PyMOL Python script that loads the backbone (N, CA, C, O; Angstrom):
from pymol import cmd

cmd.read_pdbstr("""\
ATOM      1  N   MET A   1      94.759 -92.243-109.189  1.00  0.00           N
ATOM      2  CA  MET A   1      93.728 -91.244-109.336  1.00  0.00           C
ATOM      3  C   MET A   1      92.518 -91.670-108.512  1.00  0.00           C
ATOM      4  O   MET A   1      92.085 -92.820-108.594  1.00  0.00           O
ATOM      5  N   THR A   2      91.981 -90.769-107.734  1.00  0.00           N
ATOM      6  CA  THR A   2      90.814 -91.028-106.921  1.00  0.00           C
ATOM      7  C   THR A   2      89.622 -90.309-107.522  1.00  0.00           C
ATOM      8  O   THR A   2      89.708 -89.135-107.881  1.00  0.00           O
ATOM      9  N   THR A   3      88.512 -91.018-107.628  1.00  0.00           N
ATOM     10  CA  THR A   3      87.289 -90.382-108.097  1.00  0.00           C
ATOM     11  C   THR A   3      86.295 -90.342-106.952  1.00  0.00           C
ATOM     12  O   THR A   3      86.362 -91.146-106.023  1.00  0.00           O
ATOM     13  N   THR A   4      85.386 -89.407-107.030  1.00  0.00           N
ATOM     14  CA  THR A   4      84.361 -89.252-106.006  1.00  0.00           C
ATOM     15  C   THR A   4      83.036 -89.710-106.571  1.00  0.00           C
ATOM     16  O   THR A   4      82.664 -89.350-107.688  1.00  0.00           O
ATOM     17  N   ALA A   5      82.328 -90.503-105.794  1.00  0.00           N
ATOM     18  CA  ALA A   5      81.010 -90.971-106.207  1.00  0.00           C
ATOM     19  C   ALA A   5      79.944 -90.250-105.405  1.00  0.00           C
ATOM     20  O   ALA A   5      80.128 -89.979-104.218  1.00  0.00           O
ATOM     21  N   ASN A   6      78.845 -89.942-106.041  1.00  0.00           N
ATOM     22  CA  ASN A   6      77.701 -89.342-105.370  1.00  0.00           C
ATOM     23  C   ASN A   6      76.552 -90.326-105.416  1.00  0.00           C
ATOM     24  O   ASN A   6      76.301 -90.948-106.448  1.00  0.00           O
ATOM     25  N   LEU A   7      75.863 -90.466-104.318  1.00  0.00           N
ATOM     26  CA  LEU A   7      74.700 -91.329-104.230  1.00  0.00           C
ATOM     27  C   LEU A   7      73.478 -90.435-104.145  1.00  0.00           C
ATOM     28  O   LEU A   7      73.318 -89.678-103.187  1.00  0.00           O
ATOM     29  N   ASN A   8      72.633 -90.520-105.129  1.00  0.00           N
ATOM     30  CA  ASN A   8      71.417 -89.713-105.156  1.00  0.00           C
ATOM     31  C   ASN A   8      70.208 -90.633-105.171  1.00  0.00           C
ATOM     32  O   ASN A   8      69.855 -91.195-106.208  1.00  0.00           O
ATOM     33  N   ILE A   9      69.577 -90.782-104.016  1.00  0.00           N
ATOM     34  CA  ILE A   9      68.370 -91.585-103.896  1.00  0.00           C
ATOM     35  C   ILE A   9      67.234 -90.625-103.588  1.00  0.00           C
ATOM     36  O   ILE A   9      67.312 -89.847-102.638  1.00  0.00           O
ATOM     37  N   MET A  10      66.203 -90.679-104.372  1.00  0.00           N
ATOM     38  CA  MET A  10      65.121 -89.719-104.235  1.00  0.00           C
ATOM     39  C   MET A  10      64.150 -90.105-103.132  1.00  0.00           C
ATOM     40  O   MET A  10      63.446 -89.243-102.606  1.00  0.00           O
ATOM     41  N   GLY A  11      64.096 -91.343-102.782  1.00  0.00           N
ATOM     42  CA  GLY A  11      63.234 -91.780-101.695  1.00  0.00           C
ATOM     43  C   GLY A  11      63.529 -93.230-101.365  1.00  0.00           C
ATOM     44  O   GLY A  11      63.653 -94.064-102.262  1.00  0.00           O
ATOM     45  N   GLN A  12      63.641 -93.530-100.089  1.00  0.00           N
ATOM     46  CA  GLN A  12      63.945 -94.896 -99.698  1.00  0.00           C
ATOM     47  C   GLN A  12      63.544 -95.102 -98.249  1.00  0.00           C
ATOM     48  O   GLN A  12      63.696 -94.206 -97.418  1.00  0.00           O
ATOM     49  N   VAL A  13      63.038 -96.274 -97.958  1.00  0.00           N
ATOM     50  CA  VAL A  13      62.721 -96.658 -96.587  1.00  0.00           C
ATOM     51  C   VAL A  13      63.511 -97.921 -96.288  1.00  0.00           C
ATOM     52  O   VAL A  13      63.460 -98.891 -97.045  1.00  0.00           O
ATOM     53  N   ILE A  14      64.240 -97.904 -95.184  1.00  0.00           N
ATOM     54  CA  ILE A  14      64.988 -99.074 -94.736  1.00  0.00           C
ATOM     55  C   ILE A  14      64.419 -99.459 -93.383  1.00  0.00           C
ATOM     56  O   ILE A  14      64.367 -98.644 -92.462  1.00  0.00           O
ATOM     57  N   GLU A  15      63.997-100.696 -93.274  1.00  0.00           N
ATOM     58  CA  GLU A  15      63.462-101.170 -92.003  1.00  0.00           C
ATOM     59  C   GLU A  15      64.500-102.065 -91.341  1.00  0.00           C
ATOM     60  O   GLU A  15      65.038-102.976 -91.971  1.00  0.00           O
ATOM     61  N   ILE A  16      64.776-101.802 -90.071  1.00  0.00           N
ATOM     62  CA  ILE A  16      65.701-102.621 -89.302  1.00  0.00           C
ATOM     63  C   ILE A  16      64.897-103.311 -88.214  1.00  0.00           C
ATOM     64  O   ILE A  16      64.309-102.662 -87.348  1.00  0.00           O
ATOM     65  N   ASP A  17      64.881-104.618 -88.270  1.00  0.00           N
ATOM     66  CA  ASP A  17      64.158-105.403 -87.283  1.00  0.00           C
ATOM     67  C   ASP A  17      65.134-105.870 -86.215  1.00  0.00           C
ATOM     68  O   ASP A  17      66.310-106.084 -86.507  1.00  0.00           O
ATOM     69  N   ASN A  18      64.671-106.027 -85.000  1.00  0.00           N
ATOM     70  CA  ASN A  18      65.503-106.468 -83.871  1.00  0.00           C
ATOM     71  C   ASN A  18      66.689-105.535 -83.630  1.00  0.00           C
ATOM     72  O   ASN A  18      67.813-105.988 -83.407  1.00  0.00           O
ATOM     73  N   LEU A  19      66.432-104.262 -83.677  1.00  0.00           N
ATOM     74  CA  LEU A  19      67.470-103.267 -83.424  1.00  0.00           C
ATOM     75  C   LEU A  19      67.936-103.356 -81.976  1.00  0.00           C
ATOM     76  O   LEU A  19      67.120-103.442 -81.058  1.00  0.00           O
ATOM     77  N   ALA A  20      69.258-103.335 -81.776  1.00  0.00           N
ATOM     78  CA  ALA A  20      69.819-103.411 -80.426  1.00  0.00           C
ATOM     79  C   ALA A  20      70.224-102.040 -79.904  1.00  0.00           C
ATOM     80  O   ALA A  20      70.073-101.766 -78.713  1.00  0.00           O
ATOM     81  N   ALA A  21      70.736-101.175 -80.773  1.00  0.00           N
ATOM     82  CA  ALA A  21      71.211 -99.856 -80.324  1.00  0.00           C
ATOM     83  C   ALA A  21      71.445 -98.947 -81.516  1.00  0.00           C
ATOM     84  O   ALA A  21      71.662 -99.402 -82.639  1.00  0.00           O
ATOM     85  N   VAL A  22      71.395 -97.655 -81.243  1.00  0.00           N
ATOM     86  CA  VAL A  22      71.742 -96.622 -82.218  1.00  0.00           C
ATOM     87  C   VAL A  22      72.743 -95.702 -81.541  1.00  0.00           C
ATOM     88  O   VAL A  22      72.515 -95.255 -80.417  1.00  0.00           O
ATOM     89  N   THR A  23      73.855 -95.414 -82.219  1.00  0.00           N
ATOM     90  CA  THR A  23      74.821 -94.463 -81.682  1.00  0.00           C
ATOM     91  C   THR A  23      75.007 -93.326 -82.676  1.00  0.00           C
ATOM     92  O   THR A  23      74.906 -93.514 -83.888  1.00  0.00           O
ATOM     93  N   VAL A  24      75.277 -92.159 -82.144  1.00  0.00           N
ATOM     94  CA  VAL A  24      75.518 -90.973 -82.968  1.00  0.00           C
ATOM     95  C   VAL A  24      76.820 -90.349 -82.487  1.00  0.00           C
ATOM     96  O   VAL A  24      76.959 -90.017 -81.310  1.00  0.00           O
ATOM     97  N   SER A  25      77.774 -90.191 -83.401  1.00  0.00           N
ATOM     98  CA  SER A  25      79.049 -89.594 -83.016  1.00  0.00           C
ATOM     99  C   SER A  25      78.930 -88.076 -82.954  1.00  0.00           C
ATOM    100  O   SER A  25      78.007 -87.485 -83.513  1.00  0.00           O
ATOM    101  N   ALA A  26      79.862 -87.476 -82.277  1.00  0.00           N
ATOM    102  CA  ALA A  26      79.966 -86.018 -82.302  1.00  0.00           C
ATOM    103  C   ALA A  26      80.474 -85.607 -83.675  1.00  0.00           C
ATOM    104  O   ALA A  26      81.236 -86.351 -84.294  1.00  0.00           O
ATOM    105  N   PRO A  27      80.072 -84.443 -84.165  1.00  0.00           N
ATOM    106  CA  PRO A  27      80.622 -83.992 -85.445  1.00  0.00           C
ATOM    107  C   PRO A  27      82.093 -83.623 -85.276  1.00  0.00           C
ATOM    108  O   PRO A  27      82.468 -82.930 -84.331  1.00  0.00           O
ATOM    109  N   ILE A  28      82.922 -84.100 -86.214  1.00  0.00           N
ATOM    110  CA  ILE A  28      84.356 -83.812 -86.178  1.00  0.00           C
ATOM    111  C   ILE A  28      84.823 -83.400 -87.566  1.00  0.00           C
ATOM    112  O   ILE A  28      84.145 -83.660 -88.561  1.00  0.00           O
ATOM    113  N   ASP A  29      85.980 -82.759 -87.629  1.00  0.00           N
ATOM    114  CA  ASP A  29      86.608 -82.436 -88.907  1.00  0.00           C
ATOM    115  C   ASP A  29      86.891 -83.740 -89.633  1.00  0.00           C
ATOM    116  O   ASP A  29      87.373 -84.691 -89.017  1.00  0.00           O
ATOM    117  N   ASP A  30      86.605 -83.810 -90.922  1.00  0.00           N
ATOM    118  CA  ASP A  30      86.772 -85.070 -91.642  1.00  0.00           C
ATOM    119  C   ASP A  30      88.207 -85.355 -92.068  1.00  0.00           C
ATOM    120  O   ASP A  30      88.474 -86.389 -92.682  1.00  0.00           O
ATOM    121  N   GLY A  31      89.133 -84.455 -91.752  1.00  0.00           N
ATOM    122  CA  GLY A  31      90.540 -84.700 -92.026  1.00  0.00           C
ATOM    123  C   GLY A  31      90.986 -84.416 -93.447  1.00  0.00           C
ATOM    124  O   GLY A  31      92.119 -84.731 -93.810  1.00  0.00           O
ATOM    125  N   THR A  32      90.124 -83.831 -94.256  1.00  0.00           N
ATOM    126  CA  THR A  32      90.484 -83.568 -95.649  1.00  0.00           C
ATOM    127  C   THR A  32      91.040 -82.162 -95.856  1.00  0.00           C
ATOM    128  O   THR A  32      91.364 -81.788 -96.983  1.00  0.00           O
ATOM    129  N   SER A  33      91.152 -81.388 -94.796  1.00  0.00           N
ATOM    130  CA  SER A  33      91.632 -79.997 -94.874  1.00  0.00           C
ATOM    131  C   SER A  33      90.760 -79.131 -95.771  1.00  0.00           C
ATOM    132  O   SER A  33      91.247 -78.175 -96.374  1.00  0.00           O
ATOM    133  N   THR A  34      89.468 -79.460 -95.864  1.00  0.00           N
ATOM    134  CA  THR A  34      88.556 -78.677 -96.692  1.00  0.00           C
ATOM    135  C   THR A  34      87.523 -77.945 -95.856  1.00  0.00           C
ATOM    136  O   THR A  34      86.635 -77.289 -96.400  1.00  0.00           O
ATOM    137  N   GLY A  35      87.631 -78.052 -94.528  1.00  0.00           N
ATOM    138  CA  GLY A  35      86.651 -77.425 -93.661  1.00  0.00           C
ATOM    139  C   GLY A  35      85.345 -78.191 -93.604  1.00  0.00           C
ATOM    140  O   GLY A  35      84.301 -77.621 -93.286  1.00  0.00           O
ATOM    141  N   THR A  36      85.397 -79.472 -93.909  1.00  0.00           N
ATOM    142  CA  THR A  36      84.207 -80.311 -93.910  1.00  0.00           C
ATOM    143  C   THR A  36      84.151 -81.124 -92.629  1.00  0.00           C
ATOM    144  O   THR A  36      85.166 -81.630 -92.152  1.00  0.00           O
ATOM    145  N   PHE A  37      82.952 -81.241 -92.084  1.00  0.00           N
ATOM    146  CA  PHE A  37      82.729 -82.003 -90.864  1.00  0.00           C
ATOM    147  C   PHE A  37      81.960 -83.279 -91.197  1.00  0.00           C
ATOM    148  O   PHE A  37      81.254 -83.348 -92.203  1.00  0.00           O
ATOM    149  N   ILE A  38      82.107 -84.289 -90.336  1.00  0.00           N
ATOM    150  CA  ILE A  38      81.431 -85.568 -90.534  1.00  0.00           C
ATOM    151  C   ILE A  38      80.845 -86.028 -89.206  1.00  0.00           C
ATOM    152  O   ILE A  38      81.392 -85.757 -88.137  1.00  0.00           O
ATOM    153  N   ARG A  39      79.733 -86.721 -89.299  1.00  0.00           N
ATOM    154  CA  ARG A  39      79.088 -87.313 -88.131  1.00  0.00           C
ATOM    155  C   ARG A  39      78.576 -88.684 -88.572  1.00  0.00           C
ATOM    156  O   ARG A  39      78.054 -88.825 -89.678  1.00  0.00           O
ATOM    157  N   ALA A  40      78.723 -89.695 -87.712  1.00  0.00           N
ATOM    158  CA  ALA A  40      78.292 -91.050 -88.055  1.00  0.00           C
ATOM    159  C   ALA A  40      77.094 -91.456 -87.202  1.00  0.00           C
ATOM    160  O   ALA A  40      77.084 -91.269 -85.985  1.00  0.00           O
ATOM    161  N   VAL A  41      76.092 -92.012 -87.865  1.00  0.00           N
ATOM    162  CA  VAL A  41      74.942 -92.594 -87.187  1.00  0.00           C
ATOM    163  C   VAL A  41      75.027 -94.092 -87.462  1.00  0.00           C
ATOM    164  O   VAL A  41      74.971 -94.525 -88.613  1.00  0.00           O
ATOM    165  N   LYS A  42      75.163 -94.887 -86.382  1.00  0.00           N
ATOM    166  CA  LYS A  42      75.352 -96.334 -86.536  1.00  0.00           C
ATOM    167  C   LYS A  42      74.194 -97.083 -85.902  1.00  0.00           C
ATOM    168  O   LYS A  42      73.730 -96.738 -84.815  1.00  0.00           O
ATOM    169  N   PHE A  43      73.740 -98.109 -86.597  1.00  0.00           N
ATOM    170  CA  PHE A  43      72.638 -98.948 -86.150  1.00  0.00           C
ATOM    171  C   PHE A  43      73.184-100.353 -85.900  1.00  0.00           C
ATOM    172  O   PHE A  43      73.844-100.936 -86.760  1.00  0.00           O
ATOM    173  N   PHE A  44      72.901-100.885 -84.718  1.00  0.00           N
ATOM    174  CA  PHE A  44      73.426-102.186 -84.321  1.00  0.00           C
ATOM    175  C   PHE A  44      72.287-103.155 -84.073  1.00  0.00           C
ATOM    176  O   PHE A  44      71.225-102.773 -83.581  1.00  0.00           O
ATOM    177  N   GLY A  45      72.517-104.415 -84.419  1.00  0.00           N
ATOM    178  CA  GLY A  45      71.539-105.456 -84.171  1.00  0.00           C
ATOM    179  C   GLY A  45      72.220-106.684 -83.624  1.00  0.00           C
ATOM    180  O   GLY A  45      73.446-106.739 -83.535  1.00  0.00           O
ATOM    181  N   GLY A  46      71.435-107.658 -83.261  1.00  0.00           N
ATOM    182  CA  GLY A  46      71.993-108.909 -82.780  1.00  0.00           C
ATOM    183  C   GLY A  46      72.369-108.862 -81.320  1.00  0.00           C
ATOM    184  O   GLY A  46      72.225-107.841 -80.647  1.00  0.00           O
ATOM    185  N   ALA A  47      72.858-109.998 -80.847  1.00  0.00           N
ATOM    186  CA  ALA A  47      73.162-110.158 -79.425  1.00  0.00           C
ATOM    187  C   ALA A  47      74.330-109.294 -78.959  1.00  0.00           C
ATOM    188  O   ALA A  47      74.392-108.933 -77.784  1.00  0.00           O
ATOM    189  N   LEU A  48      75.255-108.954 -79.856  1.00  0.00           N
ATOM    190  CA  LEU A  48      76.434-108.186 -79.451  1.00  0.00           C
ATOM    191  C   LEU A  48      76.160-106.694 -79.306  1.00  0.00           C
ATOM    192  O   LEU A  48      76.940-105.988 -78.667  1.00  0.00           O
ATOM    193  N   GLY A  49      75.077-106.203 -79.880  1.00  0.00           N
ATOM    194  CA  GLY A  49      74.756-104.778 -79.778  1.00  0.00           C
ATOM    195  C   GLY A  49      75.909-103.917 -80.254  1.00  0.00           C
ATOM    196  O   GLY A  49      76.485-104.179 -81.310  1.00  0.00           O
ATOM    197  N   VAL A  50      76.255-102.886 -79.482  1.00  0.00           N
ATOM    198  CA  VAL A  50      77.316-101.956 -79.888  1.00  0.00           C
ATOM    199  C   VAL A  50      78.699-102.597 -79.870  1.00  0.00           C
ATOM    200  O   VAL A  50      79.657-101.994 -80.353  1.00  0.00           O
ATOM    201  N   ASN A  51      78.824-103.797 -79.326  1.00  0.00           N
ATOM    202  CA  ASN A  51      80.105-104.502 -79.342  1.00  0.00           C
ATOM    203  C   ASN A  51      80.329-105.263 -80.644  1.00  0.00           C
ATOM    204  O   ASN A  51      81.421-105.778 -80.881  1.00  0.00           O
ATOM    205  N   GLY A  52      79.316-105.336 -81.478  1.00  0.00           N
ATOM    206  CA  GLY A  52      79.438-105.971 -82.781  1.00  0.00           C
ATOM    207  C   GLY A  52      79.559-104.919 -83.868  1.00  0.00           C
ATOM    208  O   GLY A  52      79.541-103.719 -83.593  1.00  0.00           O
ATOM    209  N   ALA A  53      79.679-105.372 -85.078  1.00  0.00           N
ATOM    210  CA  ALA A  53      79.741-104.457 -86.221  1.00  0.00           C
ATOM    211  C   ALA A  53      78.356-103.865 -86.467  1.00  0.00           C
ATOM    212  O   ALA A  53      77.351-104.555 -86.297  1.00  0.00           O
ATOM    213  N   PRO A  54      78.292-102.584 -86.868  1.00  0.00           N
ATOM    214  CA  PRO A  54      76.980-102.008 -87.175  1.00  0.00           C
ATOM    215  C   PRO A  54      76.358-102.700 -88.388  1.00  0.00           C
ATOM    216  O   PRO A  54      77.061-103.112 -89.311  1.00  0.00           O
ATOM    217  N   ILE A  55      75.034-102.820 -88.370  1.00  0.00           N
ATOM    218  CA  ILE A  55      74.361-103.381 -89.532  1.00  0.00           C
ATOM    219  C   ILE A  55      74.117-102.305 -90.593  1.00  0.00           C
ATOM    220  O   ILE A  55      73.875-102.609 -91.761  1.00  0.00           O
ATOM    221  N   LEU A  56      74.185-101.042 -90.163  1.00  0.00           N
ATOM    222  CA  LEU A  56      74.069 -99.913 -91.084  1.00  0.00           C
ATOM    223  C   LEU A  56      74.791 -98.732 -90.472  1.00  0.00           C
ATOM    224  O   LEU A  56      74.622 -98.441 -89.288  1.00  0.00           O
ATOM    225  N   GLU A  57      75.591 -98.052 -91.268  1.00  0.00           N
ATOM    226  CA  GLU A  57      76.237 -96.809 -90.830  1.00  0.00           C
ATOM    227  C   GLU A  57      75.941 -95.738 -91.866  1.00  0.00           C
ATOM    228  O   GLU A  57      76.126 -95.947 -93.065  1.00  0.00           O
ATOM    229  N   VAL A  58      75.483 -94.597 -91.392  1.00  0.00           N
ATOM    230  CA  VAL A  58      75.215 -93.463 -92.267  1.00  0.00           C
ATOM    231  C   VAL A  58      76.159 -92.346 -91.851  1.00  0.00           C
ATOM    232  O   VAL A  58      76.081 -91.846 -90.729  1.00  0.00           O
ATOM    233  N   ASP A  59      77.050 -91.957 -92.752  1.00  0.00           N
ATOM    234  CA  ASP A  59      77.974 -90.852 -92.508  1.00  0.00           C
ATOM    235  C   ASP A  59      77.418 -89.614 -93.183  1.00  0.00           C
ATOM    236  O   ASP A  59      77.153 -89.622 -94.386  1.00  0.00           O
ATOM    237  N   ILE A  60      77.239 -88.552 -92.415  1.00  0.00           N
ATOM    238  CA  ILE A  60      76.725 -87.307 -92.976  1.00  0.00           C
ATOM    239  C   ILE A  60      77.824 -86.258 -92.918  1.00  0.00           C
ATOM    240  O   ILE A  60      78.550 -86.168 -91.928  1.00  0.00           O
ATOM    241  N   ARG A  61      77.947 -85.467 -93.972  1.00  0.00           N
ATOM    242  CA  ARG A  61      79.016 -84.467 -94.091  1.00  0.00           C
ATOM    243  C   ARG A  61      78.430 -83.104 -94.447  1.00  0.00           C
ATOM    244  O   ARG A  61      77.408 -82.996 -95.125  1.00  0.00           O
ATOM    245  N   SER A  62      79.108 -82.079 -93.969  1.00  0.00           N
ATOM    246  CA  SER A  62      78.711 -80.722 -94.319  1.00  0.00           C
ATOM    247  C   SER A  62      79.870 -79.781 -94.030  1.00  0.00           C
ATOM    248  O   SER A  62      80.680 -80.038 -93.139  1.00  0.00           O
ATOM    249  N   GLN A  63      79.945 -78.713 -94.770  1.00  0.00           N
ATOM    250  CA  GLN A  63      80.928 -77.673 -94.477  1.00  0.00           C
ATOM    251  C   GLN A  63      80.391 -76.695 -93.442  1.00  0.00           C
ATOM    252  O   GLN A  63      81.107 -75.800 -92.994  1.00  0.00           O
ATOM    253  N   THR A  64      79.131 -76.869 -93.065  1.00  0.00           N
ATOM    254  CA  THR A  64      78.515 -76.049 -92.028  1.00  0.00           C
ATOM    255  C   THR A  64      78.187 -76.946 -90.841  1.00  0.00           C
ATOM    256  O   THR A  64      77.324 -77.819 -90.937  1.00  0.00           O
ATOM    257  N   LEU A  65      78.871 -76.734 -89.730  1.00  0.00           N
ATOM    258  CA  LEU A  65      78.729 -77.590 -88.563  1.00  0.00           C
ATOM    259  C   LEU A  65      77.285 -77.675 -88.076  1.00  0.00           C
ATOM    260  O   LEU A  65      76.831 -78.748 -87.679  1.00  0.00           O
ATOM    261  N   THR A  66      76.565 -76.568 -88.101  1.00  0.00           N
ATOM    262  CA  THR A  66      75.184 -76.584 -87.606  1.00  0.00           C
ATOM    263  C   THR A  66      74.264 -77.450 -88.472  1.00  0.00           C
ATOM    264  O   THR A  66      73.201 -77.865 -88.009  1.00  0.00           O
ATOM    265  N   ASN A  67      74.648 -77.726 -89.710  1.00  0.00           N
ATOM    266  CA  ASN A  67      73.838 -78.599 -90.562  1.00  0.00           C
ATOM    267  C   ASN A  67      73.847 -80.041 -90.069  1.00  0.00           C
ATOM    268  O   ASN A  67      72.991 -80.833 -90.463  1.00  0.00           O
ATOM    269  N   LEU A  68      74.802 -80.388 -89.212  1.00  0.00           N
ATOM    270  CA  LEU A  68      74.904 -81.747 -88.708  1.00  0.00           C
ATOM    271  C   LEU A  68      74.213 -81.926 -87.362  1.00  0.00           C
ATOM    272  O   LEU A  68      74.286 -83.001 -86.767  1.00  0.00           O
ATOM    273  N   GLU A  69      73.539 -80.880 -86.875  1.00  0.00           N
ATOM    274  CA  GLU A  69      72.781 -81.009 -85.637  1.00  0.00           C
ATOM    275  C   GLU A  69      71.622 -81.962 -85.863  1.00  0.00           C
ATOM    276  O   GLU A  69      70.997 -81.959 -86.923  1.00  0.00           O
ATOM    277  N   ILE A  70      71.345 -82.776 -84.856  1.00  0.00           N
ATOM    278  CA  ILE A  70      70.222 -83.705 -84.910  1.00  0.00           C
ATOM    279  C   ILE A  70      69.255 -83.297 -83.811  1.00  0.00           C
ATOM    280  O   ILE A  70      69.628 -83.209 -82.641  1.00  0.00           O
ATOM    281  N   VAL A  71      68.025 -83.053 -84.194  1.00  0.00           N
ATOM    282  CA  VAL A  71      67.028 -82.577 -83.248  1.00  0.00           C
ATOM    283  C   VAL A  71      65.923 -83.624 -83.147  1.00  0.00           C
ATOM    284  O   VAL A  71      65.416 -84.103 -84.161  1.00  0.00           O
ATOM    285  N   THR A  72      65.558 -83.973 -81.922  1.00  0.00           N
ATOM    286  CA  THR A  72      64.428 -84.864 -81.659  1.00  0.00           C
ATOM    287  C   THR A  72      63.379 -84.036 -80.925  1.00  0.00           C
ATOM    288  O   THR A  72      63.655 -82.896 -80.550  1.00  0.00           O
ATOM    289  N   PRO A  73      62.207 -84.570 -80.715  1.00  0.00           N
ATOM    290  CA  PRO A  73      61.198 -83.770 -80.024  1.00  0.00           C
ATOM    291  C   PRO A  73      61.636 -83.224 -78.669  1.00  0.00           C
ATOM    292  O   PRO A  73      61.214 -82.131 -78.291  1.00  0.00           O
ATOM    293  N   ASN A  74      62.474 -83.953 -77.924  1.00  0.00           N
ATOM    294  CA  ASN A  74      62.869 -83.512 -76.599  1.00  0.00           C
ATOM    295  C   ASN A  74      64.351 -83.246 -76.422  1.00  0.00           C
ATOM    296  O   ASN A  74      64.758 -82.703 -75.395  1.00  0.00           O
ATOM    297  N   LEU A  75      65.164 -83.612 -77.393  1.00  0.00           N
ATOM    298  CA  LEU A  75      66.615 -83.524 -77.239  1.00  0.00           C
ATOM    299  C   LEU A  75      67.268 -82.898 -78.449  1.00  0.00           C
ATOM    300  O   LEU A  75      66.740 -82.967 -79.559  1.00  0.00           O
ATOM    301  N   GLN A  76      68.413 -82.291 -78.232  1.00  0.00           N
ATOM    302  CA  GLN A  76      69.268 -81.855 -79.332  1.00  0.00           C
ATOM    303  C   GLN A  76      70.663 -82.324 -78.992  1.00  0.00           C
ATOM    304  O   GLN A  76      71.174 -82.000 -77.920  1.00  0.00           O
ATOM    305  N   PHE A  77      71.302 -83.087 -79.885  1.00  0.00           N
ATOM    306  CA  PHE A  77      72.635 -83.606 -79.622  1.00  0.00           C
ATOM    307  C   PHE A  77      73.456 -83.629 -80.868  1.00  0.00           C
ATOM    308  O   PHE A  77      74.616 -84.040 -80.836  1.00  0.00           O
TER     309      PHE A  77
END
""", "prot")
cmd.dss("prot")
cmd.show_as("cartoon", "prot")
cmd.util.cbc("prot")
cmd.orient("prot")
């Protein structure tokens, strides 16, 4: 039996010092056949940068693809 956990944090600040790189994946179908999409935002540190394991990965999911758009002041990706 598989259970689903929900994480509800009302406010949190995470500081990453000596950040080497940030990568953002394209949104893709999450493979659950539920019409849900997933996108990963990965933060890398240390000398290996993106060749090492991420120090933090945030996976965002939505059944609406446009909800996973990330907008910055000058870019949309």
